[in-house]
C-alpha positions as CSV (number, residue, x, y, z in Angstrom):
1,F,25.1,-21.9,-19.3
2,S,25.2,-20.8,-15.8
3,L,22.9,-17.6,-16.8
4,Y,20.0,-19.9,-18.3
5,F,20.6,-22.1,-15.4
6,F,19.6,-19.6,-13.3
7,E,17.3,-18.2,-15.3
8,T,15.2,-21.6,-15.3
9,F,15.8,-21.8,-12.0
10,I,14.3,-18.3,-11.1
11,F,10.9,-18.6,-13.3
12,L,10.6,-22.1,-12.0
13,D,10.2,-20.4,-8.7
14,S,8.2,-18.0,-9.5
15,R,4.3,-17.0,-9.2
16,E,3.4,-17.4,-13.1
17,F,4.9,-21.0,-13.3
18,R,3.3,-21.9,-9.4
19,V,-0.1,-20.9,-10.8
20,W,0.2,-22.5,-14.0
21,K,1.0,-25.6,-12.1
22,S,-1.7,-25.5,-10.0
23,G,-4.7,-25.1,-12.9
24,V,-5.7,-22.2,-10.9
25,K,-7.1,-19.5,-13.4
26,Y,-5.1,-16.5,-13.5
27,D,-5.8,-12.9,-14.1
28,K,-2.8,-11.3,-15.6
29,R,-4.0,-7.8,-16.0
30,S,-2.3,-4.8,-14.0
31,E,-4.1,-3.2,-11.4
32,I,-4.7,-0.4,-13.8
33,E,-5.5,-2.7,-16.1
34,F,-8.1,-4.2,-14.6
35,Y,-9.0,-0.6,-13.4
36,S,-9.7,0.5,-16.6
37,F,-11.9,-2.2,-17.3
38,S,-14.3,-2.6,-14.2
39,K,-14.7,1.0,-14.7
40,K,-17.0,0.5,-17.5
41,I,-19.0,-1.9,-15.3
42,N,-19.0,0.2,-12.1
43,K,-18.2,3.9,-12.7
44,D,-17.4,4.2,-9.1
45,I,-15.0,1.9,-8.5
46,K,-11.1,3.0,-7.5
47,M,-7.8,2.1,-7.3
48,M,-6.0,2.1,-4.4
49,V,-3.3,5.3,-4.8
50,A,-0.6,5.0,-1.9
51,P,0.9,8.0,0.1
52,V,4.4,7.3,-1.4
53,N,3.0,8.3,-4.3
54,F,2.8,12.0,-2.8
55,L,6.4,12.1,-1.3
56,N,8.3,14.7,-4.4
57,K,5.5,16.5,-4.6
58,N,6.1,19.5,-1.9
59,N,3.8,21.7,-3.3
60,L,0.8,19.9,-2.0
61,K,-0.8,21.7,0.7
62,T,-2.7,18.6,1.9
63,F,-0.7,15.4,2.3
64,P,-3.2,12.0,2.0
65,L,-2.3,9.4,4.3
66,S,-5.0,7.2,2.9
67,G,-7.0,7.0,-0.4
68,I,-10.4,7.7,-1.7
69,S,-13.2,7.2,0.8
70,K,-16.1,5.5,1.0
71,K,-15.3,3.5,-2.6
72,K,-14.8,-0.1,-3.8
73,T,-11.3,0.0,-4.5
74,I,-8.5,-2.3,-6.3
75,L,-5.8,-3.2,-3.7
76,C,-3.5,-5.3,-5.8
77,N,-2.9,-9.2,-7.5
78,E,-0.6,-11.6,-6.2
79,H,-3.1,-14.9,-6.1
80,G,-4.4,-14.8,-9.2
81,Y,-7.2,-12.5,-8.6
82,N,-7.5,-8.5,-7.9
83,A,-8.2,-8.1,-3.9
84,I,-10.9,-5.3,-3.7
85,Y,-12.2,-3.9,-0.5
86,D,-14.4,-1.2,0.6
87,S,-12.8,1.8,1.8
88,D,-13.9,3.6,4.9
89,R,-14.6,7.4,5.6
90,Y,-11.5,8.0,5.9
91,G,-10.3,6.2,2.6
92,F,-8.5,2.9,4.7
93,N,-9.4,-0.4,4.6
94,N,-11.9,-1.1,7.6
95,P,-15.7,-1.5,6.9
96,D,-16.8,1.6,7.8
97,F,-19.0,1.1,11.3
98,E,-15.8,-0.1,13.0
99,W,-15.0,4.2,13.4
100,D,-18.5,3.8,15.2
101,K,-17.5,1.1,18.1
102,E,-17.7,2.2,21.6
103,N,-14.7,-0.2,22.2
104,I,-11.2,-0.4,20.1
105,D,-9.1,-3.0,20.9
106,F,-6.5,-2.6,18.1
107,L,-5.5,0.4,16.0
108,L,-2.6,-1.1,13.5
109,V,-0.3,0.6,11.7
110,G,2.3,-0.1,9.0
111,D,2.7,-0.7,5.3
112,S,1.6,-3.7,3.1
113,F,1.2,-5.9,5.2
114,T,-1.2,-4.2,7.4
115,H,-3.2,-2.4,4.4
116,G,-4.1,-6.1,3.3
117,T,-1.9,-7.3,0.3
118,C,-3.1,-8.4,-1.6
119,V,-5.9,-10.7,-0.2
120,N,-9.8,-9.6,0.3
121,T,-10.6,-7.9,3.6
122,P,-11.9,-11.2,6.1
123,N,-8.2,-12.2,5.2
124,S,-6.2,-9.5,5.7
125,I,-4.5,-9.1,9.7
126,A,-7.2,-6.7,11.0
127,G,-9.9,-9.4,9.0
128,I,-8.5,-11.8,11.2
129,L,-8.3,-10.0,14.5
130,R,-11.9,-8.9,14.4
131,K,-12.9,-12.7,13.2
132,I,-10.7,-13.8,16.7
133,N,-12.0,-10.5,18.4
134,G,-15.7,-10.5,18.1
135,N,-17.8,-7.3,18.2
136,T,-14.9,-5.1,19.3
137,G,-13.2,-2.8,17.3
138,V,-10.0,-3.3,15.0
139,I,-9.0,-0.6,12.6
140,T,-5.7,-0.3,10.3
141,L,-4.3,2.7,8.9
142,G,-2.0,0.8,6.9
143,Y,-0.9,1.3,4.0
144,M,1.1,0.1,1.0
145,A,4.5,0.9,1.4
146,N,4.3,3.1,4.2
147,G,7.3,4.2,6.3
148,P,8.0,4.8,9.6
149,L,7.6,8.4,9.5
150,I,4.4,8.2,6.9
151,E,3.1,5.6,9.7
152,Y,3.7,8.2,12.7
153,A,1.9,10.9,10.7
154,S,-0.9,8.6,10.8
155,L,-1.0,8.1,14.7
156,K,-1.2,11.8,15.2
157,E,-3.7,12.4,12.8
158,Y,-6.3,9.4,13.5
159,L,-5.6,8.3,17.0
160,P,-7.7,10.9,18.6
161,K,-10.5,10.1,17.0
162,I,-10.8,7.1,18.9
163,K,-9.3,5.4,22.1
164,P,-7.7,1.9,21.3
165,K,-6.5,-0.2,24.3
166,N,-3.6,-1.9,22.2
167,V,-1.4,0.2,19.1
168,I,0.6,-2.5,17.0
169,W,2.7,-1.0,14.8
170,L,4.2,-3.8,12.3
171,Y,8.0,-3.0,11.3
172,Y,9.3,-4.8,8.1
173,E,12.8,-4.6,7.3
174,N,12.7,-2.2,3.9
175,D,11.1,0.5,6.4
176,L,14.6,2.4,7.3
177,W,14.9,2.5,3.4
178,D,11.6,4.4,3.2
179,L,12.1,6.5,5.8
180,K,15.2,8.0,3.9
181,F,12.6,9.1,0.7
182,E,9.9,10.2,3.6
183,L,12.6,12.9,5.2
184,K,12.9,14.8,2.0
185,N,9.2,15.9,2.2
186,K,8.4,18.9,3.9
187,T,4.8,18.7,4.9
188,L,6.0,14.7,6.6
189,T,9.2,16.4,8.3
190,R,7.0,19.0,10.4
191,Y,5.5,16.7,11.9
192,L,9.0,15.5,13.7
193,K,10.0,19.4,14.3
194,D,6.6,20.5,15.6
195,N,4.9,18.0,18.6
196,S,2.1,19.5,17.9
197,S,1.8,19.2,14.3
198,S,-1.1,18.6,12.4
199,Q,-3.2,18.6,8.8
200,N,-6.0,17.8,10.4
201,L,-6.6,15.2,7.9
202,P,-10.3,13.7,9.4
203,Q,-11.9,17.2,8.6
204,K,-10.6,17.4,5.2
205,Q,-11.4,14.1,3.0
206,D,-12.9,15.6,0.3
207,Q,-9.7,17.5,-0.9
208,I,-7.7,14.5,-0.1
209,D,-10.5,12.5,-2.7
210,E,-10.0,14.5,-4.7
211,I,-6.0,15.0,-4.8
212,V,-5.9,10.9,-5.2
213,Q,-8.0,11.1,-8.2
214,T,-6.2,13.7,-10.2
215,Q,-3.4,10.9,-9.2
216,L,-5.6,7.9,-10.3
217,N,-6.3,9.9,-13.8
218,N,-2.3,10.6,-14.2
219,F,-2.0,7.2,-13.9
220,E,-4.8,6.1,-16.1
221,S,-3.3,8.5,-18.8
222,D,0.1,7.3,-18.6
223,F,-1.0,3.9,-19.1
224,K,-3.0,4.7,-22.2
225,N,-0.4,6.3,-24.4
226,S,2.1,3.9,-23.2
227,P,2.9,0.7,-25.3
228,K,1.5,-2.2,-23.7
229,N,3.9,-4.9,-22.1
230,D,3.5,-8.5,-22.7
231,N,2.6,-10.0,-19.1
232,D,3.2,-13.7,-20.3
233,Y,6.7,-15.2,-19.5
234,S,7.5,-16.1,-23.1
235,I,10.7,-17.5,-25.3
236,N,11.6,-14.1,-26.4
237,K,11.7,-13.2,-22.6
238,F,13.8,-16.4,-21.5
239,I,16.3,-15.6,-24.1
240,K,16.7,-11.8,-23.1
241,L,17.3,-13.6,-19.2
242,H,14.2,-11.1,-18.2
243,N,13.9,-12.7,-14.4
244,L,17.5,-12.7,-14.0
245,R,18.2,-9.0,-15.2
246,L,14.7,-8.1,-12.8
247,F,16.5,-9.6,-10.2
248,F,20.1,-7.8,-10.6
249,K,17.7,-5.1,-10.9
250,S,16.2,-5.7,-7.5
251,L,19.3,-6.2,-5.5
252,S,20.1,-2.7,-6.8
253,N,17.4,-0.9,-6.3
254,Q,16.1,-2.9,-2.7
255,K,19.1,-2.2,-0.8
256,M,18.3,-2.3,2.6
257,V,19.6,0.4,5.5
258,R,20.4,-1.8,8.0
259,T,21.7,1.5,10.1
260,I,19.0,2.4,12.7
261,S,19.4,5.8,12.2
262,P,18.0,8.8,15.3
263,E,15.4,9.9,13.1
264,F,13.8,6.0,13.4
265,K,14.6,5.9,16.9
266,N,13.1,9.7,17.5
267,I,9.9,8.6,15.7
268,I,9.6,5.4,18.1
269,K,9.9,7.3,20.9
270,L,6.8,10.1,19.9
271,A,4.9,7.3,18.4
């Protein structure tokens, strides 16, 4: 009885129930499903592939810190619609002309909040700053699931392209957890070992586009070959305590690291 009580409680607090109650038309397709469908209408549309997907690929000559450049890019769906943005010349979520502005007031680094998850560009943090700031520039280097080392590497690679008046580093508690995995990547750890280390990524966008597209192709292939999951909450899922199982799994997988490591302190100092 207690287990089913908590299963019901979690469901009543879930996005699915809140959306159903509000009467909002909700697109239940996953990002990869929406991407596969959208390609039939616009063959040039892309889906966001975060840098975190390359952490275990130590054989890569170039480690991407962004996505495919100058393409309509599907971000994610948390509000019943798939947020889409036009990526800039370096594959970030900015209007491309921001890089041509003489005065850049704010440069943002961070994870999904900084990336704009999961809203359309005018409603992202960078988008709101642009509304407030008028014609002066605002650029975000944020990307979903970024941790401190990727964020520092992004500064090293793209900060020299502009002279921002302010750098805003958006921190979230799970960044300490993300850092543990980033420190296992050889390319990223070079940024800590050698202060002059750089991949010269602004000059390698064609390579980045190719690497990210290959990973995106792999995602789509896995999706097409995998059994289709029912996205709707059903009686069957209720009986199997679907939400409660996900809750306990998330507690296990998302255990936060609360100790500030020497590597994190060093990253902040270097930044």
